[in-house]
N, C-alpha and C positions, 0 to 999 in steps of 0.2 A: 649507458646502460640502464636500461629497465630490467624489469623483473623476467619478464619474459624473455629478453633475448639471452639473461643469465641461465633462466631455467634450463634448458638443454645440455649445455655444459656442465652445470651440477649434476645432473642425472644420470648422463655419461662416466663423469669421476665418482659417482657412487657405485653404479654397477661395475666399473673395473675395480676399485678396491675391493667390492663384496664379491666378486670372481676371484681376485688375489685372495681372500681372508678364508673363501671355502678351499682352494687348492692347498695353502699352508696348513690347513687344517686338516686335510685329510691326507699328508705327506709329512706329518709331527711325528719326529723319530720317539723311539721309546727310549725309557729310562737304561741307566747303566745295569742295574740287577736284570731285568727283561732279555739284553742283549747278551750277556754271560751266562745266561741259562739257555738261549739261543745257541751260543759258540759252545755250550755243553753238548747238548744235545747234536748239534750237528757242529763237530771239528771244521770241517768246510769253510764255514762263515768268516773265520778269522782272518783278519786283515784285509780285511772288504769296504772296509771305512773308508778308504781313499777311491774304490774304486765306482763307491755308490753316492760318490759328491759329484754337485750339478745336476740338470735337467732331466738326465736319465737316470739317475739313483732317487729321483726323485718321484719320477714317473713311474718305475718300479716298484717303489713301495705304496705306491698309492694305487697302484693299477684294481688289485682285487677289489678295493672299495669302488672307486670311478666305474668300472664294469660290473659290479652286482645286478643295476638296473638293467642290462642288455647281454646277460648271461643265458645262453642256451635253455630255453624250457626241457627239451627231450634228447635223448644221448643222440639220435638222430642227425637234430642239428648240431648240436655238436661236433659232431665227426665230420659233418660237410663243413664246415669252419676248420675244423683242423685240417681237412682235406684241402680246402682251397688258399690254404696259409702256406698246407707245405709244397703245393704244386707252385707257389710265387717262390718258393726257401728258402719259408721261416719255419724250419721244424723244431724250434724251440718249446719244451713244453709249458714255457709261459707266454709263449707268442698270443692266445688267444686273447687271454687275459690283458695283451699290452696294446692290444690291435683295437679291442672295445674300449680300454678307457684311452686310447688319441681320438676314437671318434667322441668319446663324450667330453674331451678336451676342446676339440676343435669345434665341436657345438657349440659351446660357452662361448668359446672367442669368436666363432662367429654371429653368434646373437648378440654377443658384446660388441662387435663393430658395427654390426648391421643396425643394433639400437640404438648406437653413438651417431652415427649417421644419418638414421632418418629422425631423430632429436633434436639433433643440428637444421636439420632442411628443413623438415615438416611440422616437427615438435610432436607434441602428444596427441594425434592423430592415425585415423586408419592408416593412412600413409606411412608413419611411421612405425607404426606398429607390422606392415604389410614388410618392411624392410626388416624389421628384427626377424621376423621368421624366415623371412628368404636369405640371410646370414647364415641362423641356425641350420638351415636347410642346406645349404653348400658345404658349412664346413662336418655336416655330418657325410654327408656324401661324398667329401673330397677322397677319404681313404678306402671308398669303394672303388672309385674310378682308380686311384695310383695303384691299387693292389689287382684290378680286373689288367691294368696297363702291362704290369711284371710280370703277373702269370703268361700272358699272349707271348711275351718277349722271350722269356724264359723257356716258354716249349717250343717256340719257332728255333731258337739256339740249339736245343736239344736235338730235336726233329733233322737240323742240316746236318748236324756232327754225326748224329748216329750208324749213317752206313761207311764211314771213314771206321769209325769204331769198331764194326763189325767183322771189315776187311781187315782191319789187326788183330781181332778175335778168331780169325778162321785160320791165319797164317800160324798162332799159338797153337792151336786147337792143332792144326795139321802136322805142328813141329812136336808133338808130342806132350805138349803141357795139358795139366787139365782145366776145368774151367775156372775153377777160383785162382788159379797161377796166371791164366790170363785176364780175365778183370784185375787182379791187382799190377799185371802188364799194361793193362791198358790204360787206368788210371796213371800211372808214370809216366809213359809215354807221351800223354794227349791232354797234358795239365793244363799247357799254354793256349794251347788252340782249343779243347774244349773242357772250359772250366765247369759248366754247369754238371755237364755229363760225369765229367771224371768225379766231381761232388758225390754224387748221387751213386758212382759206384764204389768210392772210398768208403761211403756208408753201408752198402751192400758187404763190400770187403769186412768191413769191422761186425756186420750181424754175423757173417758165416762164422769169423774166428772166436765168438764168444757163446759159439752151440748153436745156435738157431738152425732149424732146418733149410734147406735152402730152398724149398717148394713156398716157404712161408716168405723169406727174403726176396725171391722172387715177384711174387703176389705183389709185395709193399713196395717193391721197386716200381713196378707198373702203376701205380694209383698215387704213389708221391710225385712222381712226374706228371701226370695226368696227360701225358702223350698217347695215341692211341696205338701208333707204330711200336711204341715199347709194350704195351700190354700184350701187343700182338707178337713182341718174340719173348716176354714173359713166358706164356700159355706156350711158347714153343719148347723152351730149352726145361721148363715143367713138365711136358709130354715125354720129350726126349728124355731126360732123366726115369721117368717112372717108367717106361715102357722100353729103356735101353737103345733107342735108334740114334742114327750116329748124328753127334752134334755139328760137326765141322760141314755137313751136307744140309741142316736147316739153317742155320747160320748163314750159309753161302744164297741159299733161295731168297731167305730174307732181305739179305743184302744188295741180293739184284733188284727187288720187286722194290724197294725203298729207293733205287737209285732211280728205277723207274719213275717211279711217284715222284720223286723231285725234279726229275725232268720235265714231268709232263706239266707242274706247276710252274716250271719258268718258262715253259711254252706259254700256258695260259697266260702269265705277266705280259708276256711280251707283246699276244696278242690283245690285250686290253689296253697297251698303251696309245692304237688308235684312236680309242673312244675317247681316252681321258686326254687326249691333246685336242679334242672339239673345243671344250671351254677356255683355255686359253687362246686357242688361234681366231675365237668368236668374240672375244674381251680384251684381247689385247695387241693381235697383229692385224685382223683384217681392219678394224677402225683404221691404222696407219697405211694400209694398202689404199684402204678406199679415199684416204685424204690426198695421199698422193696421185695415184691415179686419177678422180674426178675433179681435185682442187683447180687445176690450171683451165680446165675446160669451166668450170663453174664460172670462174672468174671474168673469163671472157666470156661467157653468155653475158654476166653482169655488167662489165665493161659496153660489150653491144648494147645492151637492154638502154643504159643510163645517155648514151650518147644519142642515141635516138630522141 
């Protein structure tokens, strides 16, 4: 092998070693004195050495440094990022930092892989640099795509399970239970069938128990889920609590309207199946039918022409 063939492999190994060195430097553990001082300031940090082992612990330690370049510049941007992560079910205070750190890490991994493939295939040319840029872009936007898919899936599950939860809440309220007790009953009964909704309701119950106003708890409930029907439900409960209206009647109306909406969505999807079936029919079924029907006639015509 000559120098030109060895150069792409050497460049790839150098880039990979450099990326690993940067990650190791950023995740370098602190001294024992610093750890002891941190434990004295916060006793909950004791005994976390075993939990911090592995790639997840290393990423969590390096997250503040890795995410520094992508930190939101304004409070509005930071709030929007927190809301997006909360809609996907990530409500930890460190979730924004970890999310941005993952984007930076995947950016480096994508650039390394793309650069390695580009160097091995095209060398140090414009195509090689393009492969590096494409790999870095793919690694940077993969977390965005995954977060969007998780968010949509979670919101759909919450929307589909909300009418059943409202029916159970109506039964609890009409039986004499208060709104807080009814929410606790829902989180206990529907934990297996509606895990996402019950997790949000449990968060509401915890906030109510520590003394937060019900109006703020219900408002945050609608913001965390990101579902329009949950926001409407929260607004109805806030108004009923504020003006002293019948909570059971408001819940029953909301439940009926949501069931109608869910049925309409199911009918809409059923009507769309005819249009969606066109492409499989044209691409896979019609060619087979055409061969079966026209094939014998075509063979007979060809034989007749050849016999003449």
